[in-house]
C-alpha positions in Angstrom: -7.6 122.1 55.9 -3.9 121.4 55.7 -3.9 117.6 55.0 -7.5 116.8 54.4 -10.1 118.0 52.0 -12.4 120.7 53.4 -16.1 120.8 53.1 -19.2 123.0 53.4 -22.6 121.5 53.9 -25.7 123.5 53.1 -28.7 122.1 54.9 -32.2 122.4 53.5 -33.8 121.5 56.9 -34.8 118.0 55.9 -31.7 116.1 57.2 -33.5 115.0 60.4 -36.1 113.1 58.4 -34.0 110.4 56.9 -30.5 109.2 56.0 -28.9 110.3 52.7 -28.8 107.6 50.2 -27.8 109.4 47.0 -25.6 112.3 45.9 -25.5 113.8 42.4 -22.5 116.0 41.3 -23.6 119.5 40.3 -22.1 122.8 39.4 -21.5 125.4 42.2 -24.0 127.8 40.6 -26.7 125.1 40.9 -26.9 125.4 44.7 -30.4 126.9 45.3 -29.9 129.6 47.9 -33.6 129.8 48.6 -33.6 126.3 50.0 -30.6 126.7 52.4 -31.4 127.0 56.1 -28.0 126.4 57.7 -24.3 126.0 56.9 -21.9 123.5 58.5 -18.1 123.6 57.7 -15.1 121.4 58.4 -12.9 124.4 59.0 -13.9 127.8 60.5 -12.0 129.5 57.6 -14.7 128.1 55.2 -17.6 129.9 56.8 -17.2 133.1 54.7 -16.8 131.1 51.5 -19.9 129.1 52.4 -21.9 132.3 52.9 -20.5 133.7 49.6 -21.5 130.5 47.8 -25.0 130.4 49.1 -25.5 134.1 48.2 -24.1 133.5 44.8 -21.4 136.2 45.2 -19.3 136.4 42.1 -16.0 137.1 44.0 -16.4 133.7 45.8 -17.3 131.7 42.7 -14.3 131.6 40.4 -15.7 129.7 37.5 -16.7 126.0 37.3 -15.2 124.1 40.2 -13.3 127.0 41.8 -14.0 129.2 44.9 -12.1 131.8 46.8 -11.2 131.3 50.4 -9.1 133.9 52.2 -7.8 135.4 48.9 -6.8 131.9 47.6 -8.5 130.1 44.8 -9.3 126.5 45.6 -10.7 123.7 43.6 -14.1 122.4 44.5 -16.6 119.7 43.7 -20.3 120.1 44.6 -23.1 117.7 45.1 -26.8 117.6 45.8 -27.6 115.2 48.7 -30.9 113.2 48.6 -32.7 111.0 51.1 -34.1 107.6 50.7 -37.1 109.3 49.3 -35.3 110.1 46.0 -37.0 113.4 45.6 -36.3 114.8 49.0 -33.3 117.2 48.9 -31.4 117.1 52.2 -28.8 119.7 51.2 -25.8 120.5 49.2 -22.2 119.5 49.8 -19.1 121.4 48.5 -15.8 119.6 48.9 -12.7 121.9 48.5 -9.0 121.4 48.3 -5.9 123.5 48.4 -3.1 123.2 45.7 -1.5 120.3 47.6 -4.7 118.3 47.6 -5.9 118.7 44.0 -5.2 115.1 43.1 -7.1 113.9 46.1 -10.1 116.0 45.1 -9.9 114.7 41.5 -10.2 111.1 42.9 -13.0 112.1 45.3 -16.1 110.1 44.2 -19.8 110.3 44.7 -19.5 107.4 47.1 -17.0 109.5 49.1 -19.4 112.4 49.0 -22.2 110.2 50.3 -20.1 109.0 53.2 -19.1 112.5 54.0 -22.7 113.7 53.9 -23.8 110.9 56.2 -21.1 111.7 58.7 -21.9 115.4 58.6 -25.6 115.0 59.0 -25.1 112.5 61.9 -22.8 115.0 63.6 -25.2 117.9 63.0 -28.2 115.8 64.4 -26.2 114.9 67.5 -25.2 118.6 68.0 -28.9 119.6 67.7 -29.5 118.0 71.1 -29.3 120.7 73.8 -26.4 119.8 76.1 -27.7 118.6 79.5 -25.5 121.1 81.3 -27.2 124.0 79.5 -29.9 125.2 81.9 -33.5 125.9 80.7 -33.1 129.6 81.7 -30.0 129.9 79.5 -31.9 128.3 76.6 -34.8 130.7 77.2 -32.5 133.7 77.1 -31.0 132.5 73.8 -34.4 132.0 72.3 -35.7 135.4 73.4 -32.5 137.1 72.1 -33.1 135.4 68.8 -36.6 136.9 68.7 -35.0 140.3 69.0 -35.8 141.2 72.6 -33.4 143.4 74.4 -31.6 142.4 77.6 -33.9 144.6 79.7 -37.0 143.1 78.1 -35.7 139.5 78.7 -34.9 140.4 82.3 -38.4 141.6 82.9 -40.0 138.5 81.4 -37.7 136.0 83.1 -37.4 138.0 86.4 -33.6 138.4 86.0 -31.3 141.4 86.2 -29.7 142.7 83.0 -26.4 141.2 84.3 -28.2 137.8 84.7 -29.2 138.0 81.1 -25.6 138.8 80.1 -24.4 135.8 82.2 -26.8 133.4 80.5 -25.7 134.7 77.1 -22.0 134.3 78.0 -22.6 130.7 79.2 -24.4 129.9 75.9 -21.6 131.5 73.9 -19.0 129.4 75.7 -21.0 126.2 75.2 -21.4 126.8 71.4 -18.0 128.5 70.9 -19.6 131.7 69.6 -17.5 134.9 69.4 -20.4 137.4 69.8 -24.2 137.6 70.1 -25.0 137.4 66.3 -22.7 134.4 66.0 -24.4 132.8 69.0 -27.8 133.2 67.4 -26.6 131.9 64.1 -25.0 128.8 65.7 -28.0 128.2 68.0 -30.2 128.3 64.9 -27.9 125.9 63.1 -28.1 123.6 66.1 -31.9 123.8 66.2 -32.0 125.4 69.6 -34.1 128.3 68.4 
């Protein structure tokens, strides 16, 4: 987020149905947390801020157009993103800037937000496709883990050893770039794998 504006996209689960055609600038507190099904970010550092925004945590929201990221207060603009069917909400987009990029954010328009939303949704839809190199067994292990089954339960169902289950989980973590099992499940859900 050094030279570019950062962003957080809050999906409502409808982005696969159509292409965004309209954005409307809103206040941060107008993001309806009950509609959010997934979060995408431009920078890993924005993940916590995104979670704080969607939960409406006061320490993350520093008044109109301000959020806290890593102890720093950043300027933000937020938008509702709609599909060609004007009433279908596809998600919410929050664009943030550091102190050096404030003027860039001030000039950021709804057309810029629409372009950014389209790119983000296209990228997310491409990522939803399970990589060909990911084996069916690995995907099954991830799905069963997301359902709450233990390694030994998964091993029994799929006729694997516990170590085999751990292997498939580590392969999936590596493909997604997850740091631990909860992060794997979160990212797999965001990608539509589970």
